[in-house]
N, C-alpha and C positions, 0 to 999 in steps of 0.2 A: 642316555644310551642304556634299556634295559637291560642286564649282559641273560640275567633270569630266561628269562622270552629270548631267545637271539640262541641261546645254548639252547632250549627245547626244539631251534625250528631245524637245528642242525641233527637233533635227537630224533625226531620225528621225519624225515628222510633219508635217512642212516638208519634206520629197521623197521623200515617200512618194508623193505627183502630182508629175511631170517638167515644168514651166516650157516651154509654147512659145514663143520670139523670134522677133522681126517680126524683129528690128533686129541681123540679120546685117551680112558686111557685101558680100556679093555679090550683083548680082540675081536675086528668085523669087518666085516663088507658091506659097501654100496653101491649100486645099482643109480647110476644116474646117464641123465640123457640131456647134454649137453643143448639148448636153447638157442637158434636164429638170430640170436639176437644184430643191433648193427651199432656195432662191431660184434662179435660171439664172444670178447675175452679180452680183455684187458690188462695190459703187463706196467708193473711198478717195481722202483726200486726200497727195498725194505734195508738203515744200515742202523746197529745197535754202537751204541755208548751207555759206557759204563760212568758216572758218576755218588760221587759220595753225599749218600743220608743223611743230614746233621742228628734229625731226627731217633733214627734207631740206627743212627753208627755203623752202616756198614756201603757196602757200596751197591748199586741198584741200575741196576738193563733198563736205561730209556730207546723207546722205537722210535724211527724218522724213517717219514716214509712218501717216496715224490713225484711222482712222471717225469718218465725220459726223456721227455722234451721240455721239461723245462728243467732251468741251472739250480743245480746241486755247488757249493761250495765242496765238498766230502770227492765225489765224484770229477772234478773239474781241477785236483789240486795231488787224489793221491792214489797210490793201490796198495795202502799199507797194510799189511794182515793182522793188526793191532787192531783194526778196526770192523768188524764183523759187519758185509753185503749179500745180498742176497736178492735176486730175481724173483716173484714172481708172476702167476695171473690171477685174475681177477673174473670167472665165468658164470654165468646163469646156467642155471641146470635142474632140470625135473628129477625132485628123488622123494619116493614116496608118493608119490602126483601131490604132491609140489613144489611149486618154483623159488630156490632158495639162489642164492652166489656163494660157489664153491672158493677157496681159497687155496692155491694150487703150490702148492711148493713145486722145484723143478724136479722130482724126487714122481711128482705127480702129473706135473706139464711135458717133460723130458717123453714119456709114453705120451703122452696124445698127443703130439704133435707129430709126431712117427705112428700112427695110425692113421695120421691125416694126410700124411705124405702117401703111405703105402697104395691106402685105401678110400682118400676124396673126406672133403668135411663131413665130420660126423654129427657137424649143424644143421645136415642138410629134412627137409623135412620129412621129407621120398625119402632120401638115400642116407640117410641119416644111420647112426646106429651106439647102441649105446655101453655106459663102458660098466666095466665092475670091479670096484679099487675095495683091497684086500691089505688091509692095518693090520698088523701083529705088533708087538713089543708096547712099550712105557718108553717117556722122555727120549731121552739121548737114543734109544735104542728103537726105536720106534721106524716100526718098514711099513713097506707102500707096494704091494703089484699091482698093477693096472692094464688088465686083460683089456680089449675090447670084441664086439658080441656079438655072430653072425647074425645070427634071426632076433630081429629092434625088431618090435611094430611099430606106425605109423605114427609121430610125432604129432598132437591138435591140440596142441598146451599153444600158444603163442606169447611174444615177452608182451603186447600191443606197447606202450610210450614209457619203457623201462631206458633209462639211458646208463647203460656200467660203469661209465665213465663219474659218474657223482652219484657215485653208491659209496666214495671210499671221500674222505678229506687228507687230504697233502703237505706235508712242511712247506713253509716258506722258506724263501735260502736265509733268508736275515734267522728266525726259528731256530734255523738248522746250526749258525754259525752262534749264536742262542749258549745248545744242546753243546754246545764242541764247546766250550768256554768253559761250563763247569763241568768239564769230565775228568777224567783218570789220565785220560792224554798225555805222551810225556808231552810237554810246550812242544820241543822244536816245532811238532807234527800241531797244535794247534793254534802256533803263531803263522805253519806253511798256507795251515787251511781260511786259517778268516783274516790272510791277504790275499786270497785270490779273489779276483772282479768276473762281475758279470761277459769283460773278457777273452775269459779260455769258455765260453760256453760252448765253442764247435769244438774243444779235448770230449768236454762231456757229453755230444752228444755220436761222437763217432765211436765212442763207449758203446752208445744203443743197435749199430749199424745191425747186426741180424733181430734185435726186438724187431725191426723194421721192416725188418723182409717175414719175418712167422707174421706178426700180424697182414701184410699183403695175402701171405698165403693163400689163403682158405677164396681170396675170387680171382685169382692165378693160378687155379687149379678145381677149373667145377666138373670135368667131363668124366673124373676117376668114378670109380663106381665104388660100394664099401663092398665090406669085408665077405 
């Protein structure tokens, strides 16, 4: 197997659309317009695990991402606060005339969904609207203010064949377990996660019911008016 060729294929796929990061070190403002892709957004879970690095002699964090409809031994076995977890959304948007994938943390996607509930789908070609994302501060003190705009131009850029689900690569359940094995988590918590089987898949899914409700929101509310 040519591992270099396989990895190159992944890199080509993942860099087809550049990502827009709001987490830069300077204060700035972004005007974005979410495009009407199918679907217009995609939710996933992030877990952060700390593991000891034998080369640098210090702990390093590993980010594990997975789709909410796939089995995860961490989600299915524990909600322990020692494991940092967060739900993010990927969306396809126009920024500065270019199509970008935007990574939305809770402080960004919550105001977007709140606006969608009040004003209707922001990704609609004709009745959609822009958002201004104002970012201030640095590091853990980074703060975001997301504001829907009342006056927005009719969007004329199409998504084409962009499949938002294929722009991100997720860890398998086995890869998650492998990361847990070498993590600095307490031994009892490690054993609990490693002993989790796929029979607990239903438990994992139940934790994401609210995600599924949001995923269906745009389709269920097509008649809302723009702000």
